N, CA, C and O atoms as a DFTB+ gen file, in Angstrom:
676 C
 N C O
     1  1      32.488     130.544     132.844
     2  2      31.830     131.674     133.461
     3  2      32.314     132.994     132.855
     4  3      31.533     133.937     132.723
     5  1      33.590     133.064     132.488
     6  2      34.122     134.311     131.959
     7  2      33.438     134.711     130.660
     8  3      33.203     135.894     130.417
     9  1      33.118     133.728     129.827
    10  2      32.492     134.062     128.551
    11  2      31.094     134.640     128.736
    12  3      30.607     135.357     127.861
    13  1      30.448     134.349     129.839
    14  2      29.102     134.862     130.081
    15  2      29.079     136.382     130.165
    16  3      28.056     137.000     129.872
    17  1      30.187     136.991     130.560
    18  2      30.215     138.446     130.689
    19  2      30.019     139.141     129.343
    20  3      29.629     140.308     129.307
    21  1      30.280     138.453     128.248
    22  2      30.125     139.060     126.919
    23  2      28.766     138.772     126.282
    24  3      28.457     139.318     125.223
    25  1      27.960     137.930     126.905
    26  2      26.696     137.518     126.294
    27  2      25.762     138.689     126.011
    28  3      25.222     138.802     124.911
    29  1      25.570     139.556     126.994
    30  2      24.608     140.644     126.825
    31  2      25.007     141.552     125.663
    32  3      24.162     141.930     124.852
    33  1      26.273     141.897     125.582
    34  2      26.752     142.749     124.484
    35  2      26.538     142.052     123.140
    36  3      26.101     142.678     122.174
    37  1      26.843     140.770     123.083
    38  2      26.662     140.016     121.838
    39  2      25.201     140.041     121.401
    40  3      24.904     140.296     120.234
    41  1      24.297     139.779     122.329
    42  2      22.882     139.725     121.985
    43  2      22.358     141.092     121.557
    44  3      21.559     141.182     120.624
    45  1      22.793     142.142     122.220
    46  2      22.378     143.490     121.809
    47  2      22.857     143.789     120.392
    48  3      22.157     144.457     119.632
    49  1      24.034     143.306     120.035
    50  2      24.559     143.517     118.680
    51  2      23.762     142.761     117.624
    52  3      23.819     143.108     116.444
    53  1      23.024     141.740     118.029
    54  2      22.221     140.971     117.066
    55  2      20.935     141.705     116.694
    56  3      20.335     141.405     115.662
    57  1      20.508     142.645     117.503
    58  2      19.267     143.385     117.225
    59  2      19.392     144.078     115.867
    60  3      20.392     144.738     115.585
    61  1      18.375     143.920     115.042
    62  2      18.376     144.555     113.726
    63  2      19.131     143.787     112.656
    64  3      19.079     144.152     111.482
    65  1      19.825     142.740     113.040
    66  2      20.536     141.916     112.058
    67  2      19.548     140.944     111.431
    68  3      18.370     140.942     111.791
    69  1      20.001     140.136     110.521
    70  2      19.115     139.209     109.819
    71  2      18.938     137.878     110.549
    72  3      18.523     136.890     109.943
    73  1      19.242     137.847     111.809
    74  2      19.060     136.628     112.591
    75  2      17.569     136.363     112.760
    76  3      16.842     137.198     113.297
    77  1      17.115     135.196     112.300
    78  2      15.684     134.905     112.385
    79  2      15.342     133.904     113.481
    80  3      14.185     133.797     113.888
    81  1      16.330     133.179     113.955
    82  2      16.118     132.240     115.059
    83  2      17.476     131.978     115.719
    84  3      18.528     132.305     115.169
    85  1      17.422     131.385     116.900
    86  2      18.660     131.196     117.648
    87  2      18.669     129.851     118.355
    88  3      17.674     129.127     118.394
    89  1      19.846     129.545     118.916
    90  2      20.032     128.305     119.670
    91  2      20.673     128.654     121.006
    92  3      21.504     129.558     121.095
    93  1      20.278     127.932     122.029
    94  2      20.903     128.066     123.336
    95  2      21.546     126.731     123.684
    96  3      21.220     125.709     123.082
    97  1      22.450     126.735     124.644
    98  2      23.040     125.462     125.033
    99  2      24.218     125.611     125.963
   100  3      24.639     126.711     126.320
   101  1      24.725     124.470     126.336
   102  2      25.890     124.402     127.210
   103  2      26.849     123.361     126.653
   104  3      26.431     122.405     126.000
   105  1      28.123     123.550     126.911
   106  2      29.106     122.616     126.372
   107  2      29.346     121.461     127.330
   108  3      28.968     120.331     127.022
   109  1      29.946     121.700     128.450
   110  2      30.154     120.619     129.419
   111  2      28.878     120.524     130.251
   112  3      28.857     120.894     131.425
   113  1      27.826     120.026     129.630
   114  2      26.482     120.070     130.207
   115  2      26.351     119.258     131.485
   116  3      25.680     119.687     132.424
   117  1      26.967     118.120     131.533
   118  2      26.687     117.171     132.615
   119  2      27.737     117.168     133.716
   120  3      27.458     116.748     134.839
   121  1      28.930     117.628     133.405
   122  2      29.977     117.636     134.407
   123  2      31.333     117.878     133.792
   124  3      31.472     118.002     132.575
   125  1      32.323     117.943     134.644
   126  2      33.687     118.245     134.224
   127  2      34.670     117.401     135.029
   128  3      34.464     117.151     136.216
   129  1      35.719     116.975     134.382
   130  2      36.767     116.222     135.077
   131  2      37.483     117.077     136.115
   132  3      38.210     116.548     136.957
   133  1      37.287     118.378     136.065
   134  2      37.996     119.277     136.963
   135  2      37.146     119.747     138.144
   136  3      37.679     120.015     139.220
   137  1      35.815     119.850     137.949
   138  2      34.962     120.331     139.043
   139  2      33.844     119.366     139.412
   140  3      33.132     119.601     140.389
   141  1      33.673     118.288     138.656
   142  2      32.675     117.284     139.009
   143  2      31.344     117.432     138.292
   144  3      31.244     118.044     137.228
   145  1      30.334     116.854     138.909
   146  2      28.990     116.750     138.350
   147  2      28.260     118.095     138.363
   148  3      28.427     118.885     139.292
   149  1      27.442     118.357     137.319
   150  2      26.606     119.557     137.269
   151  2      25.145     119.141     137.406
   152  3      24.714     118.165     136.793
   153  1      24.402     119.866     138.192
   154  2      22.985     119.550     138.382
   155  2      22.162     120.023     137.187
   156  3      22.550     120.954     136.480
   157  1      21.035     119.377     136.974
   158  2      20.123     119.786     135.907
   159  2      19.607     121.196     136.178
   160  3      19.439     121.978     135.243
   161  1      19.354     121.528     137.431
   162  2      18.887     122.880     137.761
   163  2      19.900     123.940     137.341
   164  3      19.521     124.989     136.822
   165  1      21.182     123.672     137.562
   166  2      22.221     124.617     137.154
   167  2      22.214     124.795     135.636
   168  3      22.275     125.921     135.144
   169  1      22.142     123.706     134.907
   170  2      22.132     123.771     133.443
   171  2      20.912     124.542     132.962
   172  3      21.017     125.362     132.051
   173  1      19.765     124.289     133.560
   174  2      18.549     124.997     133.154
   175  2      18.658     126.494     133.452
   176  3      18.112     127.309     132.709
   177  1      19.350     126.864     134.522
   178  2      19.551     128.297     134.806
   179  2      20.407     128.946     133.727
   180  3      20.117     130.060     133.292
   181  1      21.467     128.251     133.290
   182  2      22.293     128.777     132.198
   183  2      21.457     128.961     130.934
   184  3      21.535     129.995     130.270
   185  1      20.663     127.953     130.612
   186  2      19.844     128.040     129.405
   187  2      18.774     129.118     129.532
   188  3      18.485     129.827     128.568
   189  1      18.192     129.243     130.709
   190  2      17.184     130.288     130.937
   191  2      17.789     131.669     130.710
   192  3      17.170     132.530     130.084
   193  1      18.988     131.872     131.215
   194  2      19.667     133.160     131.028
   195  2      19.869     133.436     129.536
   196  3      19.601     134.541     129.065
   197  1      20.337     132.442     128.803
   198  2      20.525     132.610     127.361
   199  2      19.192     132.881     126.663
   200  3      19.101     133.746     125.792
   201  1      18.171     132.139     127.051
   202  2      16.848     132.305     126.442
   203  2      16.346     133.737     126.641
   204  3      15.853     134.365     125.704
   205  1      16.475     134.242     127.859
   206  2      16.019     135.603     128.151
   207  2      16.775     136.639     127.323
   208  3      16.185     137.622     126.876
   209  1      18.064     136.427     127.116
   210  2      18.838     137.369     126.302
   211  2      18.338     137.394     124.861
   212  3      18.204     138.467     124.273
   213  1      18.064     136.232     124.291
   214  2      17.531     136.197     122.926
   215  2      16.143     136.823     122.886
   216  3      15.817     137.568     121.962
   217  1      15.338     136.522     123.879
   218  2      13.990     137.082     123.926
   219  2      14.033     138.609     124.028
   220  3      13.174     139.293     123.472
   221  1      15.025     139.139     124.733
   222  2      15.135     140.592     124.903
   223  2      15.410     141.319     123.589
   224  3      15.171     142.523     123.491
   225  1      15.903     140.613     122.588
   226  2      16.134     141.222     121.270
   227  2      15.166     140.659     120.227
   228  3      15.398     140.776     119.024
   229  1      14.088     140.053     120.701
   230  2      12.994     139.552     119.846
   231  2      13.438     138.541     118.799
   232  3      12.953     138.550     117.668
   233  1      14.359     137.675     119.181
   234  2      14.796     136.594     118.292
   235  2      14.381     135.278     118.942
   236  3      14.840     134.952     120.037
   237  1      13.510     134.518     118.267
   238  2      13.004     133.289     118.883
   239  2      14.068     132.197     118.994
   240  3      14.921     132.045     118.120
   241  1      13.996     131.460     120.067
   242  2      14.868     130.306     120.278
   243  2      14.128     129.074     119.776
   244  3      13.025     128.772     120.233
   245  1      14.745     128.359     118.827
   246  2      14.116     127.156     118.269
   247  2      14.981     125.916     118.436
   248  3      14.589     124.825     118.022
   249  1      16.157     126.076     119.041
   250  2      17.102     124.965     119.098
   251  2      17.913     125.018     120.384
   252  3      18.195     126.093     120.914
   253  1      18.288     123.832     120.881
   254  2      19.233     123.760     121.998
   255  2      20.356     122.797     121.629
   256  3      20.206     121.936     120.762
   257  1      21.471     122.967     122.304
   258  2      22.607     122.064     122.131
   259  2      23.125     121.677     123.506
   260  3      23.285     122.520     124.388
   261  1      23.384     120.390     123.670
   262  2      24.029     119.915     124.889
   263  2      25.318     119.209     124.488
   264  3      25.320     118.308     123.649
   265  1      26.390     119.631     125.094
   266  2      27.686     119.038     124.815
   267  2      28.157     118.209     125.997
   268  3      27.717     118.402     127.130
   269  1      29.041     117.304     125.713
   270  2      29.553     116.417     126.756
   271  2      30.983     116.014     126.407
   272  3      31.245     114.832     126.189
   273  1      31.901     116.955     126.351
   274  2      33.249     116.642     125.885
   275  2      34.039     115.709     126.790
   276  3      35.039     115.134     126.359
   277  1      33.606     115.549     128.040
   278  2      34.382     114.743     128.973
   279  2      33.686     113.464     129.412
   280  3      34.182     112.761     130.293
   281  1      32.546     113.156     128.810
   282  2      31.895     111.878     129.073
   283  2      31.109     111.783     130.359
   284  3      31.080     110.719     130.978
   285  1      30.472     112.853     130.783
   286  2      29.676     112.841     132.004
   287  2      28.183     112.646     131.739
   288  3      27.381     112.729     132.669
   289  1      27.802     112.393     130.500
   290  2      26.375     112.256     130.184
   291  2      25.760     111.079     130.940
   292  3      26.437     110.114     131.296
   293  1      24.456     111.197     131.168
   294  2      23.704     110.133     131.828
   295  2      22.273     110.187     131.311
   296  3      21.705     111.274     131.208
   297  1      21.673     109.039     130.983
   298  2      20.333     109.033     130.391
   299  2      19.274     109.783     131.200
   300  3      18.445     110.487     130.624
   301  1      19.292     109.641     132.514
   302  2      18.273     110.321     133.331
   303  2      18.394     111.836     133.219
   304  3      17.388     112.540     133.140
   305  1      19.619     112.332     133.211
   306  2      19.828     113.772     133.085
   307  2      19.435     114.262     131.694
   308  3      18.804     115.310     131.554
   309  1      19.807     113.504     130.675
   310  2      19.452     113.875     129.304
   311  2      17.938     113.972     129.182
   312  3      17.408     114.958     128.668
   313  1      17.255     112.951     129.654
   314  2      15.796     112.933     129.583
   315  2      15.193     114.118     130.334
   316  3      14.285     114.776     129.825
   317  1      15.686     114.391     131.526
   318  2      15.141     115.496     132.313
   319  2      15.378     116.837     131.627
   320  3      14.475     117.672     131.571
   321  1      16.574     117.047     131.110
   322  2      16.866     118.315     130.427
   323  2      15.972     118.482     129.209
   324  3      15.354     119.533     129.039
   325  1      15.891     117.461     128.355
   326  2      15.093     117.581     127.134
   327  2      13.615     117.793     127.456
   328  3      12.955     118.612     126.817
   329  1      13.096     117.070     128.431
   330  2      11.680     117.237     128.790
   331  2      11.411     118.612     129.384
   332  3      10.395     119.236     129.077
   333  1      12.311     119.083     130.228
   334  2      12.121     120.416     130.812
   335  2      12.211     121.500     129.749
   336  3      11.454     122.470     129.790
   337  1      13.121     121.349     128.805
   338  2      13.227     122.317     127.708
   339  2      11.928     122.349     126.918
   340  3      11.402     123.424     126.626
   341  1      11.406     121.172     126.572
   342  2      10.170     121.108     125.788
   343  2       8.983     121.709     126.549
   344  3       8.120     122.345     125.944
   345  1       8.935     121.516     127.851
   346  2       7.852     122.090     128.655
   347  2       7.998     123.602     128.799
   348  3       7.025     124.345     128.679
   349  1       9.216     124.040     129.056
   350  2       9.461     125.454     129.335
   351  2       9.457     126.309     128.071
   352  3       9.004     127.453     128.100
   353  1       9.961     125.761     126.957
   354  2      10.082     126.528     125.721
   355  2       9.520     125.719     124.552
   356  3      10.283     125.072     123.834
   357  1       8.220     125.744     124.351
   358  2       7.604     124.955     123.275
   359  2       8.116     125.301     121.876
   360  3       7.969     124.499     120.953
   361  1       8.710     126.473     121.709
   362  2       9.245     126.849     120.391
   363  2      10.470     126.028     120.005
   364  3      10.836     125.986     118.831
   365  1      11.105     125.380     120.966
   366  2      12.296     124.573     120.683
   367  2      11.861     123.235     120.097
   368  3      11.137     122.466     120.728
   369  1      12.322     122.975     118.867
   370  2      12.002     121.701     118.210
   371  2      13.219     121.051     117.559
   372  3      13.097     120.024     116.891
   373  1      14.382     121.645     117.752
   374  2      15.615     121.084     117.216
   375  2      16.610     120.925     118.363
   376  3      16.850     121.848     119.141
   377  1      17.171     119.742     118.441
   378  2      18.083     119.398     119.532
   379  2      19.392     118.894     118.944
   380  3      19.392     118.141     117.971
   381  1      20.496     119.306     119.530
   382  2      21.811     118.821     119.119
   383  2      22.463     118.196     120.344
   384  3      22.483     118.787     121.424
   385  1      22.999     116.988     120.161
   386  2      23.631     116.282     121.280
   387  2      25.026     115.818     120.876
   388  3      25.220     115.225     119.815
   389  1      25.976     116.096     121.733
   390  2      27.369     115.695     121.528
   391  2      27.792     114.941     122.788
   392  3      28.201     115.545     123.780
   393  1      27.687     113.618     122.731
   394  2      27.996     112.791     123.897
   395  2      29.298     112.028     123.689
   396  3      29.573     111.536     122.594
   397  1      30.091     111.936     124.744
   398  2      31.280     111.082     124.731
   399  2      30.977     109.841     125.559
   400  3      30.124     109.859     126.446
   401  1      31.681     108.782     125.256
   402  2      31.371     107.484     125.848
   403  2      32.373     107.069     126.925
   404  3      32.592     105.875     127.133
   405  1      32.966     108.012     127.594
   406  2      33.997     107.724     128.601
   407  2      33.532     106.763     129.680
   408  3      34.310     105.938     130.159
   409  1      32.281     106.865     130.058
   410  2      31.724     106.032     131.129
   411  2      30.662     105.066     130.602
   412  3      29.865     104.528     131.371
   413  1      30.660     104.853     129.284
   414  2      29.720     103.912     128.674
   415  2      28.278     104.390     128.637
   416  3      27.367     103.572     128.512
   417  1      28.050     105.684     128.743
   418  2      26.693     106.213     128.819
   419  2      26.241     106.949     127.559
   420  3      25.125     107.469     127.537
   421  1      27.054     107.013     126.521
   422  2      26.663     107.758     125.312
   423  2      25.454     107.137     124.627
   424  3      24.489     107.844     124.334
   425  1      25.480     105.841     124.367
   426  2      24.372     105.187     123.664
   427  2      23.091     105.227     124.505
   428  3      22.040     105.585     123.972
   429  1      23.132     104.875     125.798
   430  2      21.910     105.019     126.600
   431  2      21.404     106.469     126.653
   432  3      20.198     106.702     126.725
   433  1      22.315     107.428     126.620
   434  2      21.909     108.834     126.639
   435  2      21.239     109.234     125.331
   436  3      20.288     110.016     125.333
   437  1      21.731     108.701     124.215
   438  2      21.080     108.964     122.927
   439  2      19.681     108.367     122.922
   440  3      18.728     108.998     122.465
   441  1      19.566     107.164     123.425
   442  2      18.263     106.513     123.509
   443  2      17.297     107.367     124.336
   444  3      16.145     107.561     123.945
   445  1      17.765     107.871     125.469
   446  2      16.927     108.719     126.322
   447  2      16.558     110.013     125.603
   448  3      15.426     110.488     125.704
   449  1      17.515     110.576     124.881
   450  2      17.243     111.818     124.146
   451  2      16.153     111.604     123.110
   452  3      15.198     112.377     123.038
   453  1      16.292     110.564     122.313
   454  2      15.313     110.288     121.255
   455  2      13.944     109.998     121.860
   456  3      12.929     110.458     121.337
   457  1      13.903     109.247     122.947
   458  2      12.628     108.932     123.603
   459  2      11.963     110.153     124.232
   460  3      10.756     110.143     124.475
   461  1      12.734     111.197     124.495
   462  2      12.184     112.411     125.097
   463  2      11.513     113.311     124.068
   464  3      10.801     114.248     124.429
   465  1      11.735     113.031     122.804
   466  2      11.241     113.894     121.731
   467  2       9.997     113.306     121.088
   468  3       9.636     112.157     121.345
   469  1       9.348     114.101     120.252
   470  2       8.190     113.594     119.518
   471  2       8.411     113.753     118.016
   472  3       9.482     114.174     117.581
   473  1       7.396     113.415     117.231
   474  2       7.542     113.363     115.782
   475  2       7.797     114.734     115.154
   476  3       8.216     114.798     113.998
   477  1       7.563     115.817     115.864
   478  2       7.804     117.153     115.324
   479  2       9.202     117.670     115.629
   480  3       9.567     118.762     115.194
   481  1       9.977     116.904     116.363
   482  2      11.320     117.326     116.755
   483  2      12.370     116.705     115.844
   484  3      12.156     115.655     115.238
   485  1      13.502     117.378     115.767
   486  2      14.660     116.870     115.038
   487  2      15.835     116.843     116.000
   488  3      16.027     117.768     116.788
   489  1      16.620     115.776     115.929
   490  2      17.818     115.702     116.763
   491  2      19.031     115.491     115.866
   492  3      19.005     114.676     114.944
   493  1      20.081     116.230     116.149
   494  2      21.367     116.081     115.483
   495  2      22.308     115.420     116.480
   496  3      22.431     115.876     117.617
   497  1      22.961     114.363     116.066
   498  2      23.879     113.634     116.939
   499  2      25.291     113.742     116.390
   500  3      25.534     113.442     115.221
   501  1      26.213     114.166     117.225
   502  2      27.620     114.200     116.847
   503  2      28.250     112.871     117.225
   504  3      27.841     112.236     118.197
   505  1      29.225     112.461     116.471
   506  2      29.918     111.225     116.795
   507  2      31.112     111.035     115.892
   508  3      31.479     111.931     115.131
   509  1      31.709     109.882     115.976
   510  2      32.868     109.581     115.142
   511  2      32.862     108.099     114.787
   512  3      32.310     107.273     115.514
   513  1      33.476     107.784     113.677
   514  2      33.551     106.396     113.234
   515  2      34.422     105.620     114.213
   516  3      35.573     105.981     114.459
   517  1      33.866     104.565     114.760
   518  2      34.617     103.719     115.680
   519  2      34.872     104.330     117.042
   520  3      35.570     103.730     117.858
   521  1      34.326     105.507     117.311
   522  2      34.552     106.147     118.601
   523  2      35.890     106.854     118.711
   524  3      36.296     107.261     119.799
   525  1      36.577     107.001     117.578
   526  2      37.851     107.713     117.614
   527  2      37.607     109.181     117.921
   528  3      36.561     109.732     117.578
   529  1      38.541     109.784     118.544
   530  2      38.429     111.191     118.908
   531  2      38.094     111.322     120.373
   532  3      37.497     110.432     120.979
   533  1      38.480     112.420     120.913
   534  2      38.213     112.690     122.316
   535  2      38.403     114.166     122.571
   536  3      38.702     114.928     121.652
   537  1      38.235     114.563     123.779
   538  2      38.370     115.968     124.137
   539  2      39.824     116.268     124.503
   540  3      40.370     115.655     125.420
   541  1      40.447     117.199     123.798
   542  2      41.843     117.513     124.120
   543  2      41.996     118.232     125.456
   544  3      43.111     118.391     125.952
   545  1      40.893     118.664     126.036
   546  2      40.949     119.435     127.272
   547  2      40.631     118.624     128.520
   548  3      40.751     119.137     129.632
   549  1      40.227     117.366     128.355
   550  2      39.739     116.632     129.528
   551  2      40.848     115.957     130.325
   552  3      40.592     115.446     131.415
   553  1      42.041     115.945     129.823
   554  2      43.155     115.470     130.613
   555  2      43.410     113.983     130.605
   556  3      44.274     113.517     131.348
   557  1      42.687     113.204     129.788
   558  2      42.957     111.769     129.824
   559  2      43.541     111.231     128.524
   560  3      44.076     110.123     128.513
   561  1      43.456     111.977     127.436
   562  2      44.080     111.577     126.184
   563  2      43.513     110.326     125.546
   564  3      44.139     109.766     124.646
   565  1      42.352     109.869     125.979
   566  2      41.766     108.639     125.437
   567  2      40.798     108.945     124.307
   568  3      40.254     110.046     124.219
   569  1      40.590     107.961     123.445
   570  2      39.558     108.063     122.417
   571  2      38.220     107.755     123.075
   572  3      37.941     106.608     123.425
   573  1      37.405     108.769     123.239
   574  2      36.132     108.593     123.944
   575  2      34.941     109.037     123.111
   576  3      33.851     109.242     123.644
   577  1      35.141     109.185     121.813
   578  2      34.036     109.613     120.956
   579  2      32.907     108.600     120.960
   580  3      33.099     107.432     121.296
   581  1      31.730     109.065     120.583
   582  2      30.561     108.199     120.488
   583  2      30.588     107.533     119.115
   584  3      30.616     108.218     118.093
   585  1      30.580     106.212     119.089
   586  2      30.695     105.452     117.840
   587  2      29.393     105.516     117.040
   588  3      28.354     105.032     117.489
   589  1      29.461     106.111     115.866
   590  2      28.272     106.297     115.034
   591  2      27.599     104.998     114.635
   592  3      26.376     104.954     114.496
   593  1      28.372     103.944     114.448
   594  2      27.785     102.691     113.965
   595  2      26.839     102.059     114.979
   596  3      26.118     101.119     114.644
   597  1      26.829     102.552     116.200
   598  2      25.924     102.030     117.230
   599  2      24.519     102.623     117.131
   600  3      23.561     102.035     117.632
   601  1      24.394     103.773     116.493
   602  2      23.108     104.475     116.474
   603  2      21.999     103.701     115.768
   604  3      20.893     103.644     116.305
   605  1      22.226     103.101     114.591
   606  2      21.115     102.368     113.955
   607  2      20.515     101.282     114.847
   608  3      19.323     100.988     114.749
   609  1      21.319     100.694     115.700
   610  2      20.809      99.649     116.597
   611  2      19.708     100.170     117.508
   612  3      18.755      99.447     117.801
   613  1      19.825     101.408     117.958
   614  2      18.796     101.937     118.850
   615  2      17.668     102.610     118.086
   616  3      16.624     102.906     118.668
   617  1      17.853     102.856     116.811
   618  2      16.821     103.534     116.017
   619  2      15.810     102.577     115.418
   620  3      14.891     103.030     114.736
   621  1      15.932     101.301     115.633
   622  2      14.992     100.337     115.066
   623  2      13.627     100.401     115.727
   624  3      12.707      99.682     115.338
   625  1      13.499     101.244     116.704
   626  2      12.222     101.358     117.409
   627  2      11.107     101.874     116.490
   628  3       9.931     101.745     116.828
   629  1      11.448     102.445     115.354
   630  2      10.434     102.940     114.444
   631  2      10.528     104.430     114.162
   632  3       9.643     104.996     113.520
   633  1      11.588     105.070     114.633
   634  2      11.745     106.483     114.324
   635  2      12.054     106.648     112.853
   636  3      12.672     105.782     112.233
   637  1      11.621     107.763     112.301
   638  2      11.950     108.059     110.918
   639  2      13.385     108.580     110.876
   640  3      13.740     109.506     111.605
   641  1      14.200     107.980     110.022
   642  2      15.604     108.373     109.971
   643  2      15.796     109.804     109.494
   644  3      16.829     110.406     109.787
   645  1      14.845     110.365     108.776
   646  2      15.003     111.745     108.334
   647  2      14.945     112.714     109.514
   648  3      15.335     113.874     109.377
   649  1      14.470     112.260     110.654
   650  2      14.384     113.112     111.831
   651  2      15.589     112.940     112.752
   652  3      15.767     113.727     113.681
   653  1      16.411     111.936     112.513
   654  2      17.625     111.726     113.295
   655  2      18.793     111.996     112.361
   656  3      19.119     111.170     111.509
   657  1      19.412     113.138     112.523
   658  2      20.496     113.541     111.644
   659  2      21.811     113.402     112.389
   660  3      21.916     113.763     113.561
   661  1      22.796     112.882     111.708
   662  2      24.065     112.574     112.359
   663  2      25.175     113.393     111.724
   664  3      25.282     113.487     110.501
   665  1      25.979     113.969     112.562
   666  2      27.105     114.773     112.107
   667  2      28.374     114.108     112.606
   668  3      28.503     113.821     113.797
   669  1      29.303     113.864     111.709
   670  2      30.557     113.252     112.148
   671  2      31.572     114.333     112.439
   672  3      31.678     115.322     111.715
   673  1      32.307     114.132     113.496
   674  2      33.340     115.103     113.855
   675  2      34.705     114.479     113.702
   676  3      35.716     115.135     113.956
């Protein structure tokens, strides 16, 4: 919440710069080990606020990012967020997802994310080889990264691989 106080100043400083498009998003999108579950409505309010700030300086939003450093992702929430974003902001066609597998929901959440998109969308997926890595801030010290080698198994549905881009962390 504290970082939000600087958003307006940051966006005003972007006016007149060479920024041609922008991204909105949230980091602990689905929940936190310290405060619990976050509702989709709350996340959409955060994104709406960011969207309005970019719109106020005439910079189009074409991308969103959802982070999940503590493993609170869930397929139903992912699907609802992505579908609501696509309905509310048709200019958004690039999605970035960073899911952790703490509760075994990373792969189902990726499946839901991909199924929520269409052939004109691109999704970037963060992950790690073998699921190594985790969030240093979540308090459990476990390796909870999303294992990249699992993604091809869910992509056999017929998606074009050039539209599913993977970033290793």
